[in-house]
C-alpha positions as CSV (number, residue, x, y, z in Angstrom):
1,M,13.5,45.3,135.0
2,A,15.2,41.9,134.4
3,P,17.1,41.5,131.2
4,K,15.3,39.6,128.5
5,N,16.5,36.9,126.2
6,L,19.2,35.8,128.6
7,H,20.1,32.3,129.8
8,P,19.5,32.0,133.6
9,T,23.3,31.7,134.1
10,Q,23.9,34.8,132.0
11,K,21.4,36.7,134.2
12,K,23.3,35.6,137.4
13,L,26.6,36.4,135.7
14,L,25.4,39.9,134.8
15,D,24.3,40.5,138.4
16,L,27.7,39.3,139.7
17,L,29.6,41.6,137.3
18,R,27.4,44.5,138.2
19,G,27.8,43.9,141.9
20,N,31.6,43.7,141.7
21,I,32.5,46.6,139.4
22,E,34.7,48.2,142.0
23,D,36.6,45.0,142.7
24,P,36.1,42.7,139.6
25,L,36.2,39.0,140.1
26,T,38.5,36.7,138.2
27,I,37.1,34.1,135.8
28,R,37.8,31.4,138.4
29,E,36.0,33.4,141.1
30,L,33.1,33.8,138.8
31,Q,33.2,30.1,138.1
32,D,33.0,29.3,141.9
33,E,30.2,31.8,142.5
34,L,28.1,30.4,139.7
35,G,28.9,26.7,140.4
36,I,30.0,26.2,136.8
37,S,32.2,23.2,135.8
38,S,34.9,25.2,134.0
39,T,36.3,28.6,133.3
40,S,35.7,28.1,129.5
41,V,31.9,28.0,130.2
42,V,32.1,31.3,132.1
43,A,34.1,32.8,129.2
44,H,31.4,31.6,126.8
45,H,28.6,33.3,128.8
46,I,30.6,36.5,129.1
47,S,31.1,36.4,125.3
48,Q,27.3,36.0,124.9
49,L,26.6,39.0,127.1
50,E,28.9,41.0,124.9
51,K,27.2,39.8,121.7
52,K,23.8,40.6,123.1
53,G,24.9,44.1,124.0
54,Y,24.8,44.0,127.8
55,L,28.5,44.1,128.4
56,K,31.7,45.7,127.0
57,R,35.2,44.6,127.9
58,N,38.6,46.0,127.3
59,P,40.2,43.3,125.1
60,S,43.6,43.8,126.8
61,N,42.2,43.7,130.4
62,S,39.6,41.2,131.4
63,K,38.8,43.0,134.6
64,D,38.1,46.3,132.8
65,Y,34.4,46.1,131.7
66,Q,31.3,48.2,131.5
67,I,27.7,47.1,132.2
68,L,25.4,48.6,129.6
69,S,22.3,48.8,131.9
70,D,19.4,46.4,131.5
71,S,18.7,47.3,127.9
72,P,21.3,46.2,125.3
73,E,22.7,48.8,123.0
74,K,21.4,49.0,119.4
75,L,23.6,47.4,116.8
76,I,24.1,50.8,115.1
77,S,24.5,53.9,117.1
78,Y,24.7,57.5,115.8
79,I,27.5,59.5,117.3
80,N,27.8,63.3,117.2
81,L,30.6,64.7,115.1
82,Y,32.0,68.0,116.2
83,G,34.5,70.3,114.4
84,L,37.8,71.3,115.9
85,A,37.3,75.1,116.1
86,Q,37.7,78.2,118.1
87,C,35.6,77.8,121.3
88,G,35.8,81.3,122.8
89,P,36.3,82.0,126.5
90,N,35.3,79.0,128.6
91,G,33.6,77.5,125.6
92,S,33.3,73.8,124.8
93,I,33.0,72.1,121.5
94,L,30.3,69.9,123.0
95,E,28.1,72.9,123.7
96,G,27.7,73.6,120.0
97,D,25.5,71.8,117.4
98,P,27.2,68.7,115.9
99,E,28.2,68.9,112.3
100,E,26.5,65.6,111.7
101,R,25.7,62.3,113.3
102,I,27.8,59.4,112.2
103,P,26.4,55.8,112.2
104,I,28.8,53.3,113.6
105,S,28.5,49.7,114.8
106,S,28.1,49.8,118.6
107,R,30.4,46.8,119.0
108,L,33.3,48.9,117.7
109,I,33.0,51.2,120.7
110,S,34.7,49.6,123.8
111,F,32.8,51.9,126.3
112,P,29.1,53.0,126.6
113,V,28.1,54.7,123.4
114,V,26.4,57.5,125.3
115,E,29.8,58.7,126.4
116,A,31.2,58.8,122.8
117,F,31.6,61.7,120.4
118,M,33.8,62.3,117.3
119,V,35.9,65.0,115.9
120,R,37.4,65.3,112.5
121,A,41.2,65.7,112.7
122,R,42.9,68.7,111.0
123,G,46.5,69.4,110.3
124,D,49.5,67.0,110.6
125,S,50.6,67.5,114.2
126,M,49.4,64.0,115.3
127,E,50.8,62.0,112.4
128,P,51.4,59.2,111.9
129,K,48.7,58.0,114.4
130,I,46.1,60.5,113.3
131,Q,46.0,61.9,109.8
132,K,44.2,65.1,108.5
133,G,40.6,64.3,107.9
134,D,40.5,61.1,110.1
135,L,37.4,60.6,112.3
136,V,38.6,60.4,115.9
137,V,36.5,58.5,118.4
138,V,36.5,60.2,121.9
139,R,35.2,59.2,125.3
140,K,33.9,62.1,127.3
141,T,36.0,62.8,130.4
142,S,37.5,65.8,132.1
143,T,40.6,63.9,133.3
144,A,43.3,61.8,131.8
145,D,46.5,59.9,132.7
146,S,49.8,61.3,131.6
147,G,50.7,59.9,128.2
148,N,47.1,59.7,127.0
149,I,45.9,61.4,123.8
150,V,43.1,63.9,124.5
151,V,40.8,66.3,122.8
152,C,41.2,69.5,124.8
153,V,40.5,73.2,124.8
154,N,43.7,75.3,125.0
155,D,43.9,79.0,124.5
156,G,40.3,79.0,123.2
157,E,41.0,76.4,120.6
158,A,39.9,72.7,120.4
159,I,42.9,70.5,119.6
160,I,44.2,66.9,119.8
161,K,47.4,66.4,121.8
162,K,49.3,64.0,123.9
163,F,48.7,65.0,127.6
164,Q,51.7,65.0,130.0
165,K,52.0,66.1,133.6
166,E,55.5,67.0,134.7
167,N,56.5,68.7,138.0
168,G,53.0,70.2,138.4
169,R,52.9,71.5,134.9
170,I,50.7,70.3,132.0
171,I,52.7,69.8,128.7
172,L,50.9,69.3,125.4
173,N,52.8,67.2,122.9
174,S,52.4,66.5,119.2
175,L,53.2,63.1,117.8
176,N,54.8,64.6,114.7
177,P,58.4,65.5,115.7
178,K,58.5,68.7,113.7
179,Y,56.2,70.3,116.3
180,S,57.6,71.3,119.7
181,P,55.8,70.6,123.0
182,F,54.2,73.6,124.8
183,L,52.7,74.4,128.2
184,A,49.0,74.3,128.6
185,S,47.3,77.8,128.9
186,D,45.2,79.0,131.8
187,D,42.0,78.0,130.1
188,F,43.1,74.4,129.4
189,R,40.6,71.6,130.0
190,I,40.1,68.1,128.7
191,E,37.0,67.3,126.7
192,G,37.7,63.6,126.2
193,E,40.2,60.8,125.8
194,V,40.9,59.6,122.3
195,R,39.9,55.9,122.0
196,G,39.9,55.2,118.3
197,V,40.7,56.5,114.9
198,I,38.7,55.9,111.6
199,S,41.0,56.6,108.7
200,S,39.7,58.9,106.0
201,M,42.0,57.2,103.4
């Protein structure tokens, strides 16, 4: 189904972006493909696609974007909030019932909202970035790059830690220097990558 309420150029642009996700085109390449007079016009149409909910971009990397299917996201989305708790053997916090569903502006989420969940932080091990009681926005994934902050299960417990790979080992770090790093346990697995923090203060 073709997207509705889009300028013809925006429809073409959306098709180009969708067809080149693996090897994204530059703004100038998009300009050439569309036969547009300037890169600023391309940037304007990309901005309109974002405002209309068809596209999400990483603000720090213009080639990092997500196409949000042919239906724009709703302005307000409800994201499941899970507690950080004991999960039991091979358990996942995502398998339990959410504590509640939190309304949030879809534009504040820089990736598809269907991949988002939240946890409420506990303790002070991730201060100063994450305070006790903060709502942590997480993107579902089972992998992460070294240095990323993740929500993970370790030794049957759901925790937030900085993930680090070193000489074939997985080391979990706190941001608060009073807590020492430790090796991941045998049941370690990543639930998601932390992508934002909503302060409880």
